[in-house]
C-alpha positions in Angstrom: -17.4 48.1 -64.3 -19.4 51.2 -64.2 -20.9 52.2 -60.9 -23.9 54.7 -60.3 -25.1 55.0 -56.4 -28.0 56.9 -55.2 -31.7 57.5 -56.2 -33.3 56.3 -59.3 -34.6 59.9 -60.3 -35.3 61.4 -63.8 -32.5 63.9 -63.9 -29.6 61.3 -62.7 -28.9 60.4 -66.5 -29.7 56.6 -65.9 -31.6 56.4 -68.8 -28.7 58.2 -70.8 -26.2 56.0 -69.3 -27.9 52.9 -70.1 -28.6 53.7 -73.7 -24.6 54.9 -74.4 -23.6 51.1 -73.0 -25.1 50.1 -76.6 -22.2 52.0 -78.3 -19.4 50.0 -79.7 -16.5 51.3 -77.5 -18.4 50.3 -74.2 -19.4 46.6 -75.5 -17.3 45.0 -72.8 -18.5 47.5 -69.9 -21.2 46.5 -67.0 -23.1 49.2 -65.0 -24.3 48.6 -61.8 -27.1 50.8 -60.6 -27.1 50.9 -56.6 -29.9 52.2 -55.1 -33.9 52.6 -55.5 -36.1 55.2 -56.8 -39.3 56.0 -58.9 -37.5 54.7 -62.2 -36.4 51.5 -61.0 -39.0 49.4 -63.1 -38.4 51.4 -66.1 -34.5 50.8 -65.7 -34.9 47.2 -65.2 -37.1 47.2 -68.6 -34.4 48.8 -70.3 -31.6 46.6 -68.9 -33.3 43.5 -70.1 -33.2 45.0 -73.7 -30.7 43.9 -76.4 -27.8 45.0 -76.5 -27.4 45.8 -73.0 -29.2 42.6 -71.6 -26.9 40.8 -69.0 -24.5 44.1 -68.5 -26.8 46.2 -66.5 -27.4 45.2 -62.9 -29.8 46.9 -60.5 -29.0 46.4 -57.2 -30.7 47.6 -53.6 -29.2 50.3 -51.8 -26.5 49.1 -49.0 -26.0 50.6 -45.6 -24.0 54.0 -45.5 -21.3 52.0 -43.6 -20.9 49.4 -46.2 -20.9 52.0 -49.0 -17.5 52.6 -49.4 -16.1 49.1 -50.1 -18.9 48.7 -53.0 -17.9 52.1 -54.4 -14.1 51.2 -54.5 -15.1 47.7 -56.1 -15.8 49.4 -59.3 -13.7 51.0 -62.3 -15.4 54.5 -62.9 -18.2 56.2 -60.8 -21.0 57.4 -63.3 -22.9 60.9 -62.5 -24.2 62.3 -65.8 -26.9 64.6 -64.1 -28.9 66.2 -67.0 -29.2 69.9 -66.7 -32.8 70.5 -66.5 -32.8 72.2 -63.3 -30.6 74.8 -61.4 -30.4 72.3 -58.5 -28.7 69.8 -61.1 -26.4 72.2 -62.5 -25.0 73.9 -59.3 -25.1 70.5 -57.2 -21.9 68.5 -56.0 -23.6 65.6 -54.9 -22.5 63.3 -52.0 -21.8 60.6 -54.6 -19.1 62.5 -56.2 -17.4 62.7 -52.5 -18.0 59.4 -51.7 -16.2 58.3 -54.9 -13.5 60.2 -54.2 -13.2 59.0 -50.4 -13.2 55.2 -52.1 -10.5 56.0 -54.7 -12.8 55.8 -57.4 -12.4 58.1 -60.7 -15.6 59.6 -61.9 -17.2 60.5 -65.2 -19.8 63.5 -64.4 -21.7 66.2 -66.0 -19.7 69.3 -67.0 -21.2 71.5 -64.4 -18.7 74.2 -63.1 -18.2 73.0 -59.4 -17.9 69.7 -60.7 -15.2 70.6 -63.3 -13.3 72.6 -60.4 -13.3 69.5 -58.6 -12.9 66.6 -61.2 -10.4 68.8 -63.8 -9.0 71.7 -61.8 -7.6 69.3 -59.1 -3.9 70.7 -58.4 -2.3 67.2 -58.9 -4.3 66.4 -61.8 -7.6 65.5 -63.2 -9.7 63.0 -60.9 -11.7 61.7 -63.6 -13.4 63.2 -66.5 -16.4 65.5 -67.4 -18.6 65.7 -70.4 -21.7 67.1 -72.0 -24.4 64.7 -70.4 -26.6 65.5 -73.0 -24.3 64.0 -75.9 -24.3 60.4 -76.0 -20.9 60.5 -77.9 -19.2 62.6 -75.0 -20.6 60.4 -72.4 -19.2 57.4 -73.9 -16.1 58.8 -74.8 -15.6 59.9 -71.3 -16.3 56.6 -70.0 -14.3 54.7 -72.6 -11.3 57.1 -72.2 -10.9 55.9 -68.4 -11.8 52.4 -69.0 -9.0 52.2 -71.7 -6.4 53.3 -69.5 -3.4 51.1 -68.9 -3.2 49.4 -65.8 -0.3 51.6 -64.5 -2.3 55.0 -65.6 -5.5 53.5 -64.0 -3.3 52.7 -60.5 -1.9 56.2 -60.7 -5.3 57.8 -61.2 -6.9 56.0 -58.2 -4.2 57.2 -56.2 -4.3 60.5 -57.2 -8.2 60.4 -56.4 -7.4 58.8 -52.9 -5.0 61.3 -52.2 -7.2 64.4 -53.4 -10.0 63.0 -50.9 -7.7 63.1 -48.0 -5.9 66.1 -48.7 -9.2 68.1 -49.6 -12.3 66.6 -49.0 -12.9 65.3 -45.6 -14.9 66.6 -42.6 -11.8 67.9 -40.9 -10.7 70.1 -43.7 -14.3 71.2 -44.8 -15.2 71.8 -41.4 -12.7 74.9 -41.1 -13.6 76.3 -44.6 -17.3 76.1 -43.1 -16.0 77.9 -40.0 -14.6 80.6 -41.9 -17.8 81.0 -44.0 -19.6 81.4 -40.8 -17.4 83.7 -39.3 -17.4 86.1 -42.4 -21.2 86.0 -42.5 -21.7 86.5 -38.5 -18.9 89.1 -38.1 -17.3 86.7 -35.4 
């Protein structure tokens, strides 16, 4: 089960993700798009087409306090943002940290800050990164995580959750933010 959660917006790679579900290596995968946005009608139309019909599920957003159980129920979080804007290339979206907090491995665009978080983690990778404009690369990254043996998949989820608790909590990041403010203000 692949999960994207967030806004249904043009640069989020949703059309591209639906398209790669047609590839043989993802023939058993289902994609849940949890959210809403201007692309909803187009995504519903794509979801109804063969060969992905019945394997793409659009669901409405859930309240923030109910989100993590939904995220944790998936096998892989998907965030193949397209590199069309500087914002997309530099962003570290909330969905990345929500996925980590739920112990969900991710496949994301190979952008510098995302690579630093996902691949360069001191304990080991927290998922995979790929060129989001290359269908074979996106499909390969998704299929690679889905094909992990159960023990490796469990170890990956445990590593993701441990990284989230060790590095990506408000308590940990508040200290980093306070240090940055201190350097900027001289206090």
